[in-house]
VEXMARFI-55010 format. One record per residue (C-alpha): residue in one letter; residue number from 0; x, y, z. Coordinates in steps of 0.02 Angstrom, whole numbers, padded with zeros to 5 digits. Layout:
N
SITE  residuo  num      px      py      pz
SITE        a  NUM       X       Y       Z
...
//
This chain:
125
SITE  residuo  num      px      py      pz
SITE        q    0  -01762  -00886  -00245
SITE        v    1  -01626  -00958  -00138
SITE        q    2  -01608  -00842  -00004
SITE        l    3  -01469  -00862   00134
SITE        v    4  -01478  -00769   00291
SITE        e    5  -01337  -00743   00413
SITE        s    6  -01351  -00719   00611
SITE        g    7  -01239  -00699   00765
SITE        g    8  -01150  -00550   00722
SITE        g    9  -01109  -00416   00864
SITE        l   10  -00998  -00336   00974
SITE        v   11  -00849  -00436   01068
SITE        q   12  -00702  -00396   01176
SITE        a   13  -00540  -00463   01093
SITE        g   14  -00524  -00636   01163
SITE        g   15  -00703  -00694   01164
SITE        s   16  -00819  -00789   01045
SITE        l   17  -00948  -00799   00932
SITE        r   18  -01064  -00912   00809
SITE        l   19  -01102  -00854   00664
SITE        s   20  -01268  -00943   00586
SITE        c   21  -01307  -00966   00406
SITE        a   22  -01485  -01028   00355
SITE        a   23  -01541  -01065   00195
SITE        s   24  -01694  -01085   00100
SITE        r   25  -01814  -01135  -00042
SITE        l   26  -01670  -01270  -00088
SITE        s   27  -01626  -01432  -00039
SITE        f   28  -01416  -01434  -00033
SITE        s   29  -01396  -01569   00046
SITE        k   30  -01491  -01659  -00119
SITE        y   31  -01370  -01553  -00228
SITE        g   32  -01200  -01555  -00156
SITE        y   33  -01168  -01375  -00126
SITE        a   34  -01014  -01331  -00054
SITE        a   35  -01020  -01188   00104
SITE        g   36  -00900  -01060   00147
SITE        w   37  -00881  -00879   00248
SITE        f   38  -00799  -00746   00189
SITE        r   39  -00771  -00572   00261
SITE        q   40  -00742  -00379   00220
SITE        a   41  -00670  -00266   00325
SITE        p   42  -00722  -00068   00303
SITE        g   43  -00585  -00003   00171
SITE        k   44  -00531  -00200   00113
SITE        e   45  -00568  -00308  -00017
SITE        r   46  -00670  -00477   00036
SITE        e   47  -00577  -00610   00085
SITE        f   48  -00602  -00826   00118
SITE        v   49  -00613  -00845   00263
SITE        a   50  -00673  -01050   00285
SITE        a   51  -00758  -01191   00176
SITE        l   52  -00799  -01336   00154
SITE        n   53  -00890  -01466   00069
SITE        w   54  -01046  -01549   00056
SITE        n   55  -01048  -01646   00175
SITE        g   56  -00942  -01566   00311
SITE        d   57  -00792  -01693   00293
SITE        s   58  -00651  -01573   00205
SITE        t   59  -00632  -01400   00278
SITE        y   60  -00502  -01255   00239
SITE        y   61  -00464  -01105   00334
SITE        a   62  -00384  -00957   00311
SITE        d   63  -00194  -00945   00363
SITE        s   64  -00261  -00784   00468
SITE        v   65  -00414  -00888   00568
SITE        q   66  -00335  -01055   00571
SITE        g   67  -00339  -01150   00741
SITE        r   68  -00454  -00984   00812
SITE        f   69  -00606  -01019   00684
SITE        t   70  -00717  -01203   00644
SITE        i   71  -00823  -01185   00502
SITE        s   72  -00978  -01347   00534
SITE        r   73  -01146  -01366   00433
SITE        d   74  -01303  -01474   00483
SITE        n   75  -01384  -01519   00320
SITE        a   76  -01540  -01589   00397
SITE        k   77  -01578  -01408   00454
SITE        i   78  -01483  -01320   00280
SITE        t   79  -01394  -01215   00422
SITE        v   80  -01199  -01166   00408
SITE        f   81  -01090  -01124   00558
SITE        l   82  -00935  -01022   00575
SITE        q   83  -00871  -01026   00765
SITE        m   84  -00740  -00888   00807
SITE        n   85  -00649  -00905   00970
SITE        s   86  -00500  -00784   01007
SITE        l   87  -00595  -00652   00928
SITE        k   88  -00454  -00505   00883
SITE        p   89  -00483  -00335   00838
SITE        e   90  -00416  -00368   00660
SITE        d   91  -00559  -00485   00635
SITE        t   92  -00680  -00358   00631
SITE        a   93  -00795  -00362   00475
SITE        d   94  -00961  -00398   00408
SITE        y   95  -00961  -00589   00361
SITE        y   96  -01053  -00676   00233
SITE        c   97  -01105  -00853   00197
SITE        a   98  -01098  -00912   00007
SITE        y   99  -01159  -01095  -00075
SITE        d  100  -01079  -01178  -00238
SITE        v  101  -01101  -01326  -00312
SITE        s  102  -00886  -01289  -00325
SITE        l  103  -00778  -01281  -00175
SITE        r  104  -00623  -01245  -00290
SITE        a  105  -00745  -01085  -00335
SITE        l  106  -00789  -01064  -00133
SITE        r  107  -00589  -01054  -00096
SITE        q  108  -00554  -00943  -00264
SITE        g  109  -00697  -00820  -00183
SITE        s  110  -00833  -00870  -00312
SITE        a  111  -01011  -00920  -00237
SITE        t  112  -01189  -00914  -00359
SITE        y  113  -01265  -00871  -00187
SITE        w  114  -01221  -00748  -00071
SITE        g  115  -01297  -00714   00111
SITE        q  116  -01328  -00518   00149
SITE        g  117  -01202  -00516   00305
SITE        t  118  -01172  -00517   00485
SITE        q  119  -01060  -00372   00565
SITE        v  120  -00922  -00416   00693
SITE        t  121  -00862  -00303   00786
SITE        v  122  -00717  -00342   00902
SITE        s  123  -00626  -00226   01028
SITE        s  124  -00476  -00208   01100
//
């Protein structure tokens, strides 16, 4: 069974940075060409798309709210996906989840085959 484990969350002041990581196990994602993405869910709100990229990382997509501040990347040799978050704002506070799917389109629409357990990000003002 595939497992996705996120790390890197924490408490940061507004304007600060965090780097989230998502390590996958028991599946060679580079072999099967999985796209990967990040989502977030703030308290009392629905889960929302944050960013996604295709299997080789040459196509990336971002939510308007994070464009220019967040960068998604991947290391297929280590089967890990990253989310570099800069210029963080209090409204970025949420639980962040990574996800994988064979379809980049599905990811961008919020659907995925594999989900991580989430890592909490809190941005103080």
